[in-house]
C-alpha positions as CSV (number, residue, x, y, z in Angstrom):
1,M,-37.7,175.8,-8.4
2,K,-41.2,174.8,-10.2
3,R,-41.9,171.5,-11.6
4,A,-43.5,171.1,-15.1
5,P,-47.2,170.1,-15.4
6,A,-48.0,166.2,-14.6
7,M,-49.2,165.1,-17.8
8,G,-50.6,162.4,-17.2
9,W,-53.5,161.2,-20.3
10,L,-52.7,164.7,-22.0
11,A,-51.4,164.4,-25.3
12,R,-48.9,167.3,-26.6
13,G,-50.0,170.5,-28.0
14,G,-52.2,170.9,-24.9
15,A,-54.7,167.7,-26.5
16,G,-56.7,167.9,-23.3
17,L,-60.8,167.9,-24.1
18,L,-60.8,164.3,-23.2
19,L,-58.7,164.4,-20.3
20,A,-58.3,168.1,-18.9
21,A,-61.1,167.7,-16.1
22,A,-59.6,163.8,-14.8
23,L,-56.2,164.1,-13.7
24,P,-54.6,167.0,-11.2
25,L,-51.9,168.9,-13.3
26,A,-48.6,170.6,-11.0
27,L,-47.5,174.6,-11.7
28,A,-46.6,175.3,-14.9
29,Q,-43.0,176.5,-15.4
30,A,-42.2,180.2,-15.2
31,Q,-41.0,180.2,-18.4
32,P,-42.8,179.9,-21.3
33,A,-41.7,176.1,-22.8
34,E,-40.9,175.6,-26.6
35,P,-43.8,175.3,-28.5
36,A,-45.0,171.6,-29.0
37,P,-45.3,169.7,-32.2
38,P,-48.8,169.2,-33.5
39,P,-50.7,166.6,-32.5
40,S,-51.0,163.4,-34.9
41,E,-53.8,162.2,-36.4
42,A,-53.9,159.6,-33.8
43,E,-53.7,161.7,-31.3
44,R,-56.5,164.0,-32.5
45,L,-58.5,161.5,-33.1
46,V,-58.2,160.0,-28.8
47,F,-57.9,162.9,-27.3
48,Q,-59.0,165.8,-29.2
49,Q,-62.2,164.8,-31.1
50,D,-65.7,165.4,-29.8
51,H,-66.6,162.1,-28.9
52,L,-69.5,163.5,-27.5
53,A,-71.2,165.5,-30.1
54,N,-73.6,163.1,-31.4
55,T,-74.8,162.4,-27.7
56,R,-75.7,165.9,-25.9
57,Q,-78.1,165.1,-23.9
58,P,-78.3,162.6,-20.5
59,R,-78.1,159.2,-21.1
60,V,-75.8,155.7,-20.3
61,L,-73.7,154.3,-22.4
62,R,-73.2,150.7,-21.9
63,Y,-69.8,148.6,-22.3
64,R,-69.2,144.6,-22.4
65,Y,-65.4,143.6,-21.2
66,V,-64.2,140.8,-22.0
67,E,-61.1,139.2,-21.1
68,E,-59.5,135.8,-21.9
69,A,-56.2,134.4,-21.5
70,E,-54.7,130.9,-22.1
71,G,-55.0,128.8,-20.0
72,K,-57.7,130.2,-17.7
73,P,-61.3,131.0,-17.9
74,A,-62.8,134.1,-19.4
75,V,-63.4,137.0,-17.6
76,T,-66.5,139.6,-18.0
77,D,-67.4,142.2,-16.7
78,R,-68.7,145.8,-17.6
79,A,-68.1,149.8,-17.2
80,V,-71.0,152.5,-17.6
81,I,-70.4,155.7,-18.5
82,T,-73.1,158.3,-17.3
83,L,-74.0,161.6,-18.7
84,S,-75.9,164.2,-16.8
85,A,-77.1,167.5,-17.1
86,G,-74.6,169.6,-15.6
87,A,-74.2,173.3,-14.3
88,G,-77.5,175.6,-15.8
89,G,-79.2,172.6,-17.3
90,R,-76.1,171.7,-19.9
91,C,-75.1,168.8,-21.0
92,C,-73.0,166.6,-20.3
93,D,-71.3,166.1,-16.7
94,V,-69.5,162.5,-17.0
95,H,-69.6,159.7,-14.2
96,G,-67.9,156.8,-15.1
97,E,-67.8,153.2,-13.2
98,Y,-64.8,151.0,-14.7
99,L,-65.1,147.4,-13.7
100,S,-65.0,145.4,-10.8
101,G,-62.6,144.2,-7.7
102,A,-59.1,144.0,-8.5
103,L,-60.0,145.4,-11.8
104,A,-62.2,148.8,-11.2
105,V,-60.4,151.9,-12.4
106,N,-61.8,155.1,-10.1
107,L,-61.2,158.5,-11.8
108,P,-62.9,161.6,-11.0
109,D,-66.1,162.6,-12.4
110,V,-65.4,165.6,-15.8
111,P,-68.1,167.9,-16.0
112,Q,-68.9,169.8,-19.3
113,A,-66.9,166.6,-20.9
114,R,-66.6,166.8,-24.8
115,G,-64.0,163.9,-25.2
116,N,-65.5,160.0,-24.5
117,P,-63.4,159.5,-20.6
118,V,-64.3,155.3,-21.5
119,V,-61.2,155.7,-23.4
120,M,-59.1,157.2,-21.0
121,Y,-60.6,154.5,-18.1
122,F,-59.5,151.8,-20.1
123,L,-55.7,153.1,-21.0
124,E,-55.8,153.7,-17.1
125,G,-56.8,150.5,-16.7
126,E,-54.1,149.0,-18.8
127,V,-51.2,151.0,-17.7
128,R,-52.4,149.9,-13.6
129,R,-52.5,145.8,-15.1
130,L,-48.9,146.5,-16.4
131,Q,-47.7,147.7,-13.2
132,R,-49.3,144.9,-10.7
133,T,-47.8,142.8,-13.6
134,T,-44.5,143.1,-13.9
135,N,-43.7,145.8,-11.2
136,G,-42.9,148.9,-13.7
137,Q,-43.7,152.2,-13.4
138,A,-47.1,153.9,-14.5
139,A,-45.6,156.9,-15.8
140,H,-42.9,154.8,-18.2
141,F,-46.2,152.9,-18.8
142,R,-48.4,156.0,-20.2
143,R,-45.6,158.2,-21.2
144,R,-45.4,155.0,-24.0
145,I,-48.2,154.7,-24.7
146,R,-48.9,158.3,-25.7
147,Q,-45.8,158.8,-27.4
148,S,-46.3,156.0,-29.1
149,L,-50.1,157.6,-30.5
150,A,-47.9,160.8,-31.5
151,D,-45.2,159.0,-33.6
152,A,-45.4,155.6,-34.4
153,A,-49.8,154.4,-34.7
154,S,-51.8,153.7,-37.6
155,V,-54.9,155.0,-38.7
156,T,-57.1,152.7,-41.6
157,Q,-60.8,153.4,-42.6
158,T,-62.9,150.7,-41.6
159,T,-66.3,149.5,-40.8
160,I,-68.2,148.5,-38.0
161,R,-71.7,146.7,-37.6
162,W,-74.2,149.0,-35.7
163,G,-78.1,149.3,-35.7
164,G,-78.5,146.3,-38.1
165,Q,-76.0,148.1,-40.8
166,A,-72.5,148.7,-41.5
167,V,-71.6,152.4,-40.3
168,P,-68.0,154.4,-40.8
169,A,-65.1,153.5,-38.2
170,R,-61.9,154.8,-37.8
171,Q,-59.3,152.5,-36.1
172,V,-56.3,153.5,-35.0
173,R,-53.4,150.9,-33.6
174,I,-50.5,150.8,-31.6
175,A,-47.8,148.9,-30.4
176,P,-46.1,151.5,-28.1
177,F,-43.6,148.7,-26.2
178,A,-42.5,147.3,-29.4
179,D,-39.1,149.5,-29.0
180,D,-38.9,150.4,-25.9
181,P,-35.4,150.4,-24.4
182,F,-36.5,148.9,-21.4
183,R,-38.8,145.8,-22.6
184,A,-36.5,143.2,-21.2
185,R,-37.6,144.1,-18.2
186,F,-41.1,143.2,-18.9
187,Q,-40.7,140.7,-22.0
188,D,-43.5,138.7,-21.7
189,Q,-45.6,142.1,-21.7
190,A,-43.8,144.3,-24.3
191,A,-45.3,143.1,-27.1
192,T,-49.4,144.0,-26.4
193,E,-50.8,145.8,-29.5
194,Y,-53.7,148.2,-28.8
195,A,-56.0,148.8,-31.4
196,L,-59.3,151.9,-30.8
197,V,-62.0,151.6,-32.7
198,L,-63.6,154.7,-33.5
199,S,-67.4,156.1,-35.1
200,D,-69.4,159.0,-34.8
201,A,-72.4,156.9,-35.9
202,V,-71.9,154.9,-32.5
203,P,-73.1,157.2,-29.1
204,G,-70.3,158.7,-27.5
205,G,-68.4,158.3,-30.4
206,V,-66.2,155.3,-29.2
207,Y,-67.2,151.9,-30.5
208,Q,-64.5,149.6,-29.2
209,M,-61.0,149.1,-27.7
210,R,-58.2,146.0,-27.4
211,A,-55.4,144.7,-26.5
212,V,-53.7,141.6,-27.4
213,L,-50.8,139.9,-26.9
214,P,-50.0,138.1,-29.8
215,G,-49.0,134.2,-29.9
216,A,-45.6,133.3,-30.0
217,A,-45.1,132.0,-33.2
218,A,-47.0,133.7,-36.6
219,G,-50.4,132.9,-36.8
220,A,-51.3,131.2,-33.6
221,A,-54.1,131.9,-31.2
222,P,-53.4,135.4,-29.3
223,R,-52.0,134.5,-25.7
224,A,-54.2,137.5,-24.5
225,S,-57.0,139.7,-25.1
226,R,-59.0,142.6,-23.5
227,S,-61.8,144.0,-25.1
228,L,-64.1,146.8,-23.9
229,T,-67.3,147.4,-26.6
230,L,-70.3,149.7,-26.9
231,D,-73.2,147.3,-26.0
232,E,-75.8,148.1,-29.2
233,A,-78.7,147.7,-26.1
234,N,-77.8,150.7,-24.3
């Protein structure tokens, strides 16, 4: 019997502008599936938004990575998203270089991209980290994050500083493992929360992504945090 598509990071309802060319798909089932519910606002912003609408020319987007954890020195690194002219001179084909050493994530280039693949790199980096540190299954962590974006995300209006002025942005927040039935198996990491800050006013449409493991007590400093922020001097 043929297997259903291996969805990877693809959101429900065919939300594949960002990732359709990045991860392989298996054969679809012979019988048509039931219609999927419409994507949530968070899914549309993260997976369907044309992040590169304001960046239709070859250029390089650079992001600063900062990782901090209790009792450990801070780690800094970088991610580089290169937009180049593709077939027929149309822009843009996208190549990513995400972090280095053990933190590096290597994924296929995305031809004629519309969404910014830096989102995929960040989320995949988080999934692989969880897999390394908990011995859990990457597919489970991906599924929980994707489902949280569909069912339990909050989307709020905010502002960020860019180009010396305040510009509008939207923040998507999720806590994908808060009600995970298997959270006891990775209790130390299960409280991790994620925030994605998106803005049409910045090149590439993605300003910042953060993962935060809150402190043990209310008001305490985070036990760990990881952030990826667009460098204004890009």
